Each structure stands twice: as C-alpha cells, then as structure tokens.
C-alpha positions in Angstrom: 48.6 85.4 139.7 47.5 85.6 136.1 45.3 88.7 135.5 46.0 90.1 139.0 46.9 93.8 139.1 49.5 95.0 141.6 49.3 98.7 140.8 46.6 99.5 143.3 47.9 97.6 146.2 50.2 98.8 149.0 54.0 98.1 148.5 54.2 95.6 151.4 51.2 93.7 150.2 52.5 93.7 146.7 55.7 92.0 147.8 53.9 89.4 149.9 51.9 88.6 146.8 55.1 88.3 144.7 56.8 86.1 147.3 53.8 83.8 148.0 52.9 83.1 144.4 55.7 81.2 142.9 53.7 80.6 139.7 54.0 84.4 139.0 57.4 83.5 137.7 56.7 79.9 136.7 53.8 80.7 134.4 55.5 83.5 132.5 58.3 83.0 130.0 59.0 86.8 130.3 59.8 86.7 134.0 62.2 83.7 134.5 64.2 81.4 132.4 63.7 77.6 132.4 66.7 76.8 134.6 65.4 79.2 137.2 61.8 78.1 137.3 62.6 74.6 138.5 64.4 75.7 141.7 62.6 79.0 142.6 59.9 77.5 144.9 62.4 76.2 147.4 64.7 79.1 147.3 63.2 82.4 148.5 66.5 84.3 148.0 66.7 83.2 144.4 63.1 84.3 144.0 64.0 87.8 145.3 66.9 88.0 143.0 64.8 86.9 140.0 62.3 89.5 140.8 65.0 92.2 141.1 66.5 91.2 137.8 63.4 90.3 135.9 63.3 91.2 132.2 59.9 92.6 132.8 60.3 96.3 133.6 57.1 96.6 135.7 58.2 93.7 137.9 61.6 95.2 138.5 60.1 98.6 139.3 57.6 97.1 141.7 60.2 95.0 143.4 62.7 97.9 143.7 60.0 100.2 145.1 59.2 97.5 147.7 62.8 96.9 148.5 63.3 100.6 149.1 60.2 101.1 151.2 60.3 97.8 153.1 64.0 96.8 153.0 63.8 94.5 156.0 61.7 92.0 154.0 64.8 91.4 151.7 67.0 90.4 154.7 67.1 86.6 155.2 66.5 85.0 158.5 69.6 84.8 160.7 71.1 87.9 159.1 72.0 91.0 161.0 69.2 93.4 161.6 69.0 96.1 158.9 70.2 98.8 161.2 73.2 96.9 162.4 74.0 95.9 158.8 73.9 99.5 157.7 76.3 100.4 160.5 78.6 97.6 159.4 78.6 98.8 155.8 79.3 102.4 156.9 82.2 101.3 159.1 83.7 99.5 156.2 83.3 102.4 153.8 84.6 105.1 156.2 87.9 103.3 156.3 88.5 104.7 152.8 89.4 108.4 152.9 88.0 108.9 149.4 84.5 108.5 150.8 84.6 111.0 153.6 84.8 114.7 153.3 87.0 116.9 155.5 84.0 117.9 157.6 83.1 114.2 158.1 80.3 114.1 155.6 79.9 110.7 154.0 80.3 111.0 150.2 77.5 108.6 148.9 78.0 109.5 145.2 81.7 108.8 145.4 81.0 105.3 146.7 78.4 104.7 144.0 80.8 105.8 141.3 83.5 103.5 142.7 81.1 100.6 142.7 80.0 101.2 139.2 83.6 101.2 138.1 84.4 98.0 140.0 86.9 99.9 142.0 89.5 97.3 143.3 90.2 99.0 146.7 86.4 99.2 147.4 85.8 95.6 146.4 88.8 94.5 148.5 87.4 96.2 151.6 83.9 94.7 151.1 85.4 91.2 150.7 87.5 91.8 153.9 84.4 92.0 156.1 82.5 88.8 156.7 79.0 90.4 156.6 79.6 92.6 153.5 81.3 89.7 151.8 78.3 87.5 152.5 75.7 90.0 151.4 77.3 91.5 148.3 79.2 88.6 146.7 78.0 85.3 145.2 80.2 82.3 144.7 80.3 81.1 141.1 82.5 78.1 140.6 84.9 79.3 143.3 85.0 82.9 142.0 83.5 85.8 144.0 81.1 87.8 141.9 80.3 91.4 143.1 76.6 92.3 143.1 77.2 96.0 142.4 73.5 96.8 141.8 72.5 95.2 145.1 75.2 97.2 146.8 74.0 100.4 145.1 70.5 99.8 146.4 71.8 99.5 150.0 73.9 102.8 149.9 71.1 104.7 148.2 68.5 103.4 150.7 66.9 106.2 152.8 67.5 104.2 156.0 71.2 104.0 155.2 71.6 107.8 155.5 68.3 108.9 157.2 69.4 112.5 157.3 69.9 112.7 153.6 67.5 114.4 151.3 68.9 112.8 148.2 66.0 110.4 147.8 63.5 113.1 148.3 65.1 115.2 145.6 64.7 112.5 143.2 61.2 111.8 144.2 60.3 115.2 143.0 61.5 114.7 139.5 65.1 113.7 139.3 64.6 110.1 138.4 64.9 108.3 135.1 62.4 106.2 133.3 63.3 103.1 135.3 62.9 104.8 138.7 66.7 105.0 139.2 68.1 108.1 140.8 69.5 110.4 138.1 72.5 111.3 140.3 73.3 107.6 140.6 72.3 106.3 137.2 75.6 106.8 135.4 73.7 107.2 132.2 74.9 109.5 129.4 72.7 111.6 127.1 75.0 111.8 124.1 73.3 113.7 121.3 70.5 116.2 121.5 68.3 118.0 119.0 69.5 121.6 119.3 67.3 124.5 120.2 68.5 126.9 117.5 68.6 126.4 113.8 69.4 128.4 110.7 66.7 129.4 108.3 67.4 127.8 104.9 67.3 129.5 101.6 63.7 130.2 100.6 62.4 130.0 104.2 60.5 133.0 105.3 59.3 131.9 108.8 60.1 129.3 111.4 57.4 126.9 110.6 58.9 126.2 107.2 61.6 124.2 108.9 63.9 121.5 107.6 63.0 117.9 108.1 66.3 117.1 109.9 66.7 114.2 112.2 68.5 115.1 115.4 69.2 111.9 117.1 69.6 111.6 120.9 70.6 108.4 122.6 70.8 107.4 126.2 73.9 105.3 126.9 73.8 103.0 129.9 77.0 102.8 132.1 78.1 99.5 130.6 77.9 100.9 127.1 80.3 103.7 127.9 83.9 102.7 127.3 86.2 105.3 125.7 83.4 107.8 125.1 85.0 110.6 127.3 88.6 110.1 126.3 90.4 113.3 125.0 89.8 113.7 121.3 92.1 114.5 118.4 91.7 118.1 117.1 91.9 118.8 113.4 91.5 121.5 110.8 92.9 124.2 113.1 93.3 127.7 111.9 93.9 131.1 113.6 91.8 134.1 112.6 93.1 137.6 113.0 92.6 141.0 111.6 94.8 140.3 108.6 93.0 137.1 107.7 93.4 133.5 108.7 96.5 131.2 109.2 95.5 127.8 108.1 96.9 124.4 109.1 98.5 125.8 112.3 100.5 123.4 114.5 100.7 125.3 117.8 98.1 126.4 120.4 99.1 129.2 122.7 98.0 129.8 126.3 96.5 133.2 125.4 94.5 131.9 122.4 90.8 132.1 122.3 89.2 128.9 121.1 86.2 127.8 119.1 85.5 124.1 118.8 83.1 122.3 116.5 81.9 118.9 117.9 79.6 117.3 120.4 79.7 119.5 123.4 79.9 116.6 126.0 82.9 115.1 124.3 84.4 118.5 123.7 84.1 119.3 127.4 85.7 116.1 128.4 88.6 116.9 126.0 88.9 120.5 127.3 89.1 119.2 130.9 92.7 118.1 130.4 93.9 121.7 129.7 91.4 123.9 131.4 90.3 122.2 134.6 90.0 124.7 137.4 90.8 127.7 135.1 87.5 129.1 133.9 86.2 132.1 135.7 82.8 132.4 134.3 80.5 130.0 132.4 77.3 131.1 130.6 75.1 128.6 128.8 71.7 128.9 127.1 70.9 125.2 126.6 67.8 123.7 124.9 64.7 124.5 127.0 63.0 121.2 126.3 59.7 122.9 125.4 58.7 120.7 122.5 58.1 123.9 120.6 61.7 124.8 119.6 62.4 125.4 116.0 63.3 121.9 114.8 61.6 118.5 114.7 62.2 116.0 117.5 62.6 112.5 116.4 61.9 111.4 119.9 60.2 112.8 123.0 63.0 114.2 125.0 61.3 113.8 128.4 62.1 115.5 131.6 64.3 112.8 133.0 66.4 112.5 129.8 66.8 116.2 129.6 68.0 116.3 133.2 70.5 113.6 132.5 71.6 115.5 129.4 72.2 118.6 131.6 73.8 116.6 134.5 76.4 115.0 132.2 77.6 118.4 131.0 77.2 120.4 134.2 79.3 117.9 136.2 82.2 118.5 133.8 81.5 122.3 133.8 81.9 122.4 137.6 85.4 120.9 137.2 86.3 123.6 134.7 85.5 126.4 137.0 88.2 128.1 139.1 87.7 128.2 142.8 86.3 131.8 142.4 84.3 130.8 139.3 80.6 131.3 138.7 78.1 129.8 136.3 75.0 131.3 134.7 72.4 128.9 133.3 69.7 130.4 131.2 66.3 128.6 131.0 62.6 129.2 130.8 59.7 128.1 133.0 59.4 124.7 131.4 62.4 123.1 133.2 63.7 125.8 135.5 62.4 124.3 138.8 63.9 120.8 138.1 67.0 122.4 136.8 67.4 124.4 140.0 67.2 121.1 142.1 69.8 119.5 139.7 72.1 122.5 140.1 71.7 122.3 143.9 72.9 118.7 143.7 75.9 119.4 141.5 77.1 122.7 143.0 75.5 122.5 146.4 72.5 124.4 147.7 74.9 126.6 149.7 76.6 127.7 146.5 73.4 129.1 145.0 73.6 132.9 144.5 70.4 134.0 142.9 67.9 133.3 140.1 67.8 136.3 137.8 64.4 137.1 136.2 64.9 138.5 132.7 62.0 140.3 131.1 62.9 139.5 127.6 59.5 140.1 126.0 57.6 143.0 127.5 54.6 142.4 125.3 54.2 138.9 126.5 53.4 135.7 124.7 49.6 135.4 124.7 49.1 131.7 125.3 48.7 129.3 128.3 46.3 131.5 130.2 48.9 134.0 131.5 51.1 135.9 129.0 54.7 134.9 129.6 57.2 137.8 129.6 60.3 136.4 131.2 63.0 133.8 131.4 65.4 132.8 134.2 69.1 132.6 134.8 70.3 130.4 137.7 73.6 131.6 139.2 75.9 129.4 141.3 79.4 129.8 142.7 81.9 126.9 142.8 83.0 127.7 146.3 82.3 130.0 149.1 84.6 132.7 147.6 83.0 136.1 148.2 85.0 137.5 145.2 83.2 135.4 142.6 80.8 138.2 141.6 81.3 141.9 141.0 79.2 145.1 141.0 77.8 146.7 137.9 79.1 150.0 136.7 76.4 152.6 136.3 77.7 155.3 134.0 74.5 157.3 134.3 74.5 157.3 138.1 74.1 160.8 139.7 75.4 161.3 143.2 73.3 163.3 145.7 76.4 165.0 147.3 79.6 166.6 146.0 82.8 167.7 147.7 86.3 168.7 146.5 87.0 165.1 145.6 83.8 164.7 143.5 80.4 163.2 143.8 79.3 160.7 146.5 76.5 159.0 148.3 76.6 157.9 152.0 76.5 154.5 153.5 76.3 153.6 157.1 79.7 152.6 158.4 78.1 150.1 160.8 78.0 146.5 159.7 74.3 145.7 159.6 74.9 142.0 159.4 74.5 140.7 163.0 76.6 137.7 162.2 79.5 140.1 162.8 79.4 141.4 166.4 81.7 142.3 169.3 82.0 138.6 170.3 83.8 137.6 167.0 85.0 141.1 165.8 86.1 142.9 168.9 88.7 145.0 167.0 85.9 146.5 165.0 83.9 147.9 168.0 85.4 151.2 169.0 84.0 154.7 169.6 83.9 157.7 167.3 83.6 161.2 168.7 81.4 163.8 166.9 81.5 167.6 167.0 77.9 168.6 166.8 78.9 172.3 166.2 81.2 171.9 163.3 80.1 171.0 159.7 82.8 169.8 157.3 80.7 169.9 154.1 77.1 169.2 152.8 75.8 169.4 156.4 78.0 166.5 157.6 79.7 166.8 161.0 83.3 166.6 162.1 84.4 163.2 163.6 87.5 162.2 165.7 88.8 158.9 167.1 90.0 160.7 170.2 87.8 162.2 172.9 87.6 166.0 172.9 85.8 168.6 174.8 82.3 169.1 173.5 82.5 166.0 171.3 79.8 163.2 171.6 80.7 159.5 171.7 79.1 157.3 169.1 79.3 153.5 169.2 77.9 151.1 166.7 74.2 150.6 167.6 72.8 147.4 169.0 70.5 145.3 166.9 68.1 142.9 168.5 70.2 143.1 171.6 73.4 142.3 169.7 76.3 144.7 169.9 77.2 145.3 166.2 80.5 146.6 164.9 81.9 148.9 162.2 82.8 147.7 158.7 86.3 149.4 158.8 89.1 148.9 161.3 90.4 151.8 163.4 93.5 152.3 161.2 91.5 152.6 158.0 89.0 155.0 159.7 91.9 157.1 160.9 93.2 157.5 157.3 89.7 158.7 156.1 88.6 160.9 159.0 86.6 163.9 157.7 87.5 162.8 154.1 85.5 159.7 153.5 84.3 159.2 157.1 81.9 161.8 158.5 78.8 162.0 160.7 75.2 162.5 159.6 72.7 164.1 162.0 69.5 162.1 161.9 66.7 164.7 161.9 63.9 162.4 162.8 65.4 161.4 166.2 68.4 163.7 166.7 70.8 160.8 166.8 74.2 160.6 165.1 75.2 158.1 162.4 78.8 157.5 161.3 78.8 157.2 157.5 81.1 156.5 154.6 81.3 158.7 151.6 80.8 156.1 148.8 82.1 157.4 145.4 81.9 154.2 143.3 79.7 154.4 140.2 78.6 150.8 140.7 76.0 148.8 142.5 75.3 145.2 143.2 73.4 143.5 140.4 69.6 143.2 140.9 67.6 140.0 140.6 65.1 141.4 138.0 66.2 142.8 134.7 63.4 144.5 132.9 65.2 147.3 130.9 65.1 147.3 127.1 68.7 146.4 126.7 68.0 142.7 127.6 65.0 142.5 125.2 65.5 139.4 123.1 64.5 141.3 119.9 67.7 143.3 120.2 69.8 140.2 119.5 67.7 139.4 116.4 68.0 142.9 115.0 71.8 143.0 115.6 72.4 139.7 113.7 70.2 140.9 110.9 72.2 144.1 110.6 75.5 142.0 110.6 74.4 139.5 107.9 71.8 141.4 106.0 69.1 138.8 106.6 67.8 136.6 109.4 70.3 133.8 110.0 69.5 132.6 113.5 66.5 132.2 115.7 66.4 133.8 119.2 70.0 135.0 119.6 70.7 136.6 122.9 71.4 140.3 122.9 75.0 141.4 123.5 73.9 143.8 126.2 72.6 140.8 128.2 75.9 138.9 128.0 77.8 142.1 128.6 76.0 142.5 132.0 76.6 138.8 132.9 80.3 139.1 132.1 80.6 142.3 134.0 79.1 140.6 137.1 81.0 137.3 136.7 84.4 138.3 135.4 87.2 140.8 135.0 89.4 141.7 132.0 91.6 138.8 130.9 89.5 136.2 132.7 88.6 133.0 130.9 84.9 132.6 129.8 83.2 129.5 128.5 80.0 128.8 126.6 79.4 125.2 125.4 76.1 125.9 123.8 77.6 128.7 121.7 74.9 129.0 119.1 75.3 132.3 117.1 78.4 133.2 119.2 77.0 136.1 121.3 79.0 135.0 124.4 82.3 134.8 122.4 81.6 138.1 120.6 81.0 140.0 123.9 83.9 138.3 125.7 86.2 139.4 122.7 85.0 143.0 122.9 85.3 143.2 126.7 88.9 141.9 126.8 88.1 138.4 128.1 89.6 135.1 126.9 87.0 132.6 125.8 86.2 129.0 124.8 83.1 128.2 122.7 81.7 124.8 121.7 79.0 124.2 119.0 78.1 121.1 117.0 75.9 122.5 114.3 77.2 123.5 110.8 76.1 127.1 111.4 79.2 127.5 113.6 81.1 128.1 110.3 78.5 130.2 108.5 77.2 132.3 111.4 79.4 131.9 114.6 82.8 132.1 113.0 81.8 134.8 110.4 80.3 136.9 113.3 83.6 136.7 115.2 85.5 137.7 112.0 83.3 140.8 111.9 84.0 141.5 115.5 87.8 141.4 114.8 87.2 143.8 111.9 85.6 146.3 114.3 81.9 145.9 113.7 79.9 148.5 115.7 76.7 146.7 116.7 75.7 145.4 120.2 78.0 146.7 123.0 80.7 148.0 120.6 80.0 151.7 121.3 79.6 151.2 125.0 83.0 149.6 125.4 84.6 151.7 122.6 85.4 148.6 120.6 87.9 149.3 117.7 88.5 145.7 116.5 91.6 143.5 116.8 92.5 140.2 118.5 92.3 136.7 117.2 90.8 133.2 117.9 91.6 129.6 117.0 89.1 127.4 115.3 89.3 123.6 115.3 87.2 120.5 115.1 87.0 117.2 116.9 88.3 114.5 114.5 85.2 112.6 113.2 85.0 108.9 113.1 81.5 107.4 113.4 80.2 111.0 113.7 80.7 111.3 109.9 78.3 108.3 109.4 75.9 109.9 111.9 75.7 113.0 109.7 75.3 111.0 106.6 72.4 109.1 108.1 70.8 112.4 109.2 71.2 113.9 105.7 69.9 110.8 103.8 66.6 111.5 101.9 65.7 108.1 100.5 66.1 104.3 101.0 68.8 104.0 98.4 71.0 106.4 100.3 70.5 104.5 103.6 71.3 101.2 101.9 74.6 102.6 100.6 75.4 103.9 104.1 74.7 100.4 105.6 77.2 98.9 103.2 79.7 101.6 104.1 79.2 100.9 107.8 80.0 97.2 107.4 83.2 98.1 105.6 84.5 101.2 107.4 82.2 102.1 110.2 82.8 100.9 113.7 79.7 98.9 114.5 78.7 98.0 118.1 80.1 94.7 119.3 76.6 93.7 120.1 75.6 93.7 116.4 75.8 90.8 114.0 75.8 92.3 110.5 74.9 88.9 108.9 71.8 88.7 111.0 70.7 92.2 109.8 71.3 91.2 106.2 69.2 88.1 106.7 66.4 90.3 107.9 66.6 92.7 104.9 62.9 92.4 104.1 61.9 93.4 107.6 64.3 96.4 107.4 62.9 97.4 104.0 59.4 97.6 105.5 60.4 100.3 108.0 59.7 104.0 107.5 62.6 106.2 106.5 62.8 107.7 110.0 62.8 104.3 111.6 65.5 103.1 109.3 67.6 106.1 110.3 67.1 105.4 114.0 68.0 101.7 113.5 71.2 102.5 111.7 72.1 105.0 114.4 71.7 102.4 117.1 74.1 100.0 115.3 77.1 102.5 115.6 79.5 102.3 118.5 79.0 105.7 120.2 82.4 105.4 121.9 83.9 105.9 118.5 82.1 109.0 117.3 85.4 110.9 117.3 89.0 109.8 117.2 90.7 109.4 120.7 94.2 110.9 121.2 95.5 107.4 122.1 94.5 106.2 118.6 96.0 109.2 116.8 99.0 107.4 115.4 96.9 104.5 114.0 97.1 104.7 110.2 93.5 103.6 109.9 92.3 107.0 111.1 94.4 109.0 108.7 95.3 111.9 111.0 97.8 114.2 109.3 101.1 115.2 110.8 99.9 118.8 111.0 96.8 117.8 113.0 98.9 115.5 115.2 101.3 118.4 116.0 98.4 120.7 116.9 96.7 118.1 119.1 100.0 117.5 121.0 100.5 121.2 121.4 96.9 121.7 122.7 97.3 118.9 125.3 100.8 120.0 126.1 102.4 116.7 125.1 106.0 116.5 123.9 
C-alpha cells in the first residue's frame, strides 16, 4: 500500500483496497497502535473500527465517505440486512416521544443531541433491543460501552431517512473541515474577530489599523462542559436623563439592557429570563469577507463561520416569541450558505423574504461587476400571520376622496384561490348593484338584498375555482355604500365590488433603494454625534427604523447581539420599544453607551425628527463577570515576550488551565516556546486556557475565590429572578 494514492479511485474500490491490504495499517505507526496491529489481520471488524478511528485524518475521511456511500460493506455476515436494521433502529427510537413531532416527523437532530449527551433513556432503549445492543455496544470487561459515533453515522445515513434532504444540504456547503455535518457536529465557535472596530488616535484611514489579535477557537463537543451555564452579571448601573445610578442591585421587567461580553455566552445567559419573549431580532454579523477592518489571526473559513452563526442562531430562535421575526444582514460572500443554514434552523416554510438593500448606489468597482447592495434574510418563528406589519407612508396621496377622507380601492374578492367556496362557503354570497345610482366618485350603490333593477354580482371564478369575498356578510352590511361600493369596469362593462382602503400603509417591498438606507447616512450621523469618525460602517437609523416598523409594535422587545455602535438600540429607544443589546468590544463603553446617553438627552439625528423624539427613558448596563476572559484580553494586548512570560506565570497561579495541560511539561520546553513568534506564543497560551471558565458561572457565585461583591450577587439574583 505504500505510495498508493486513494484519492482518484471510486469509494467502493477504495474500501476494498483498505480492507484487503492489512499492511496499510501494519506498516504505519500513524494508523494503528502496536496492540492493534497484531490482531487486525484476523479480525475484519477490528480493521473497520481502526480505519474509522484512525489518527490519520485522510484515512478517517475516506473511510467515513465509503461507509456513507456503501454502508452495506460495513455490515458483518449474518447480520440483519441494512434495510431491516434501519427499520429496527427506527422502531426503537420512535418509542420515545421526544424524537417524534406531532405530525409524525422523525426528529433526527433530537436523537443526535441525545446520543452526544449520553442520554440515559436513549441508551436504555438501545440496550433493550437485541440487535441495537449488539451493533452499538461493545463489551469491555463486562461493561457495555456505547459507540455513540457509530450510532450517529447510522442515523445520519441517507438510507436511514431516504426522504430527507439533510445530507444534500450539507453536501452543498454545510460541512465542517472533517466532513461532519455542521448540524450534527455539536462544535462551538467561541470567539470571533469582530467586523467593526474603532479608529485609534492618530489614525486617518482604515488601513492604518491596530495589530490586535482576535482569537477564535473551535471547541469540540467533549471540550464543552459548563460553557453555556448562566453567568454572573457585574458592574451594573442604570442610565437615565438625570445621569447614572451606579452599583444597582435590582433589574426590573421594563428595563432596557446592554451587556458587555461574549455574545454566545451572553445569549445562553439571557435565555433563562427572556426565552420566548423577544418579538424582533436584528443582527449585522461579521460577513467573513477577509477584508473587514481588522487583522485575522486565522483563516475563518466557510464552515467555521457557519458553525459560529449556527451556535448563536439556535439560541436566538429560542428567544423569539411565537409571533417573533428575525432579520439577518449579510453580503454576497456568505448569504447563500447562510440562507441554507437559516432554512435548517427556522424551517424553509418559515422563510419570509430576502430584502435587497441598495446601500451604495455608486457601487464598489472591483470584482468585475460593481457591487451596490447587501441582503437581509427574514424568517418567522412560527406560521403566525401577525409576525410582520405594513409600513406607514406619510407621503402617500390617495386617488379618491369622500366625506370620510382620502382612499384607494381594493377588490373585495379574495384573489388567493386557496380560499374558495369549498372551504369558505360563508364568504360566497351575492351583492346587488344599482347601475343607475352613483354614491360618490363614480362608484355605484350596492345592496345585500335583491331589488328591482339591481344586478347580482358574485365573486368571479378563477381557473375554474369559485372564489369568495374577503369579508363576511355581517361586516359587508356594516360598510355598505360607506367602505363597500361597486366600480364599473369600462373595458368590459362588468361590475367589481371594491373596498375603500384608507390606511396610509403598504406591505414592505423586497428591494430598498431609497437614499434613507444608504450606508453613508449612518457614518455621517455618528460623526455629527461624536465630532469625529468613531466607527466603521454603522447602519443608518432609517434602515433600522424600517425594520422595526415591519417587525414590531410599540413596547415590543427587540434584540441585537451584534450591537456594534448601537444603532438598533438607539432606534428601538426612540420608537418606544424595549431592547437587549450585546457587544464584546471595548467600544461598547466609548461609543455604544455614550450614543445611548445622547439619545436619552434628546439628540436630533437619524430618525429623531421623523418620530418626534424628545428624549427620556433609561437603560441598564452590565458585564459578564470575567474569569479567564481577563487573561484572554491580557494575551491579546501583550506587545512583547516579557509580557507573555509574565502572563504565563500568572496563568499557573490564578488562571484556570485546561485539565489536558501539564504546566511542568511546558516549562521543560521553555526553549522551544521562546523560539516561537509573538503571534504563535499568543495562540499557544490561548489554547492552554479552559474556555469553560471564561466567565464566572452563577453556580460558582458564592465561591470566595471569584471575589463577587454582595452588590453584584444581589443584581445577578434579581436578573435571574432568584430569591
């Protein structure tokens, strides 16, 4: 096998090569340990397992691909046929109500999550069936050991649920670097280099950027322990028109909230109080262009970016109320893959529309075609038809006017043929039209009772289907010759029953090209507020005003967990919404909070004049209580080797180092560490930290080691509604 390439051979042939050539494993220290190599020739099953769990990534990937495409090869002689075995697994799993939806749909992801968590009821059911016990459990010294990865491969196999498109979705981009399905990987993208940054003193343009290290790390499922526990909240203060109340101990139900901290961990903490309460979410996440205004320390590739988004969007969905809606802003770099991911999390049937925003009418002259636009994907949480609202058009001019005011006319017939006489019989009834009597503006008198000289008008047929009216007979009777009249169609002499529509509103359109949404307006507004450029690419308030008008009403709860300069919070404040904002970067204090203070003081930029904003209101600011996050920030800020050496000594004394790390072994390799570049040293130290302990968990709040003040304890308990 040495020197033989498998990359250009068919999957089936590749497996045969692997199975037939035992020396493939025997001759390579990388592929099998000494204790395995002695027995592998006479044990094909062991060979298969060794291939699946090989330390060599290419071997694993090849084997998994083959297992997926030719699963029958991995079934031992005398076993059930693959089809029968799948039926057996399905029968076992459907006994658990957690894995079957109300409509009978099998919840594959719920099974996967249960398996990864070693869910006791699931394991008990699998052990209770002879075939599943034989297939998914190994006997080790009398103890049954669950092969959860082998189980995962069965339930994710295309032949297990042949009508599922999950595997196809992942084939088109939603897979991680190891070929695992993103929706089933359980990985967490913890930290990310943020899209926006603040220009430092002395900077005059973006390319004079700071040399900051923004560290992102992918955590495997077995590395995640207490990562998503609710966190302690500290340094809380309430800002209002009269100033700020520091060291507050109470959080009220009607308080607006701004949190500083990692947005994934903040979201997980917010879930306890706000699950199912948020009406509208807007986020403008990093676009993963590679050209944002900061330095990447790593290539944040497509799959990692999608995992990063999935981690946060899954929690965001839980935050939404049943009539909630989410708006996700992006550009062309990731929007197609993001759309598929959103389909998976929210459901394709919950997709509303993709709004195209012409944010730069002049275009960006690169790439062959000048780009002028960005996208906003819009999804509802449920089928609720009240999730979105029409936009008020104060400049709208009506074509008609009567004694009640201006109006336009809309056909009273329901043009949607899904509603017809078969399922809406009460909405199919006759009107009677007087062709000789005009009520106003040339419209004819109508009646619900037959009269001499009146003409009967029924809702017209469409494609042979008898359509119906939009209003019931009682409502029509109340509006006869007031808001329900008849229009004579001049082109064919027919009669149309119409509604006088008086609302100055219309359904939002899918393309926004007007100057109010131009990205430059956001930059100008912030420069006017602060007297200088303090933020790159802030969204204009007019854009967020339109989104909140579509997605919410007054007093509804709004959320933005990529808060940036605070546009979403500022607009929500001015429009009478409640809001939650999350941001990790230090500019939350120098830009975001200061901007909201100006809003409370009554600043008149953005949408202020449109909504007659006069100032007022308040918000609460707080932070996730830092633990290892403090060391992360020290590592990021370090500028020389001496600073990093001091940080390492501090980590050994007070930092919470990963249990996988032996500090003595690192000290013994001091010369090797010294030879690394500054950036590599930073990355190395980052990897040593236990990421489950970036911030203090509420369950550890009373531990004296964490030094949480009584004031912060009281505020945290108030926030989580604990006695």
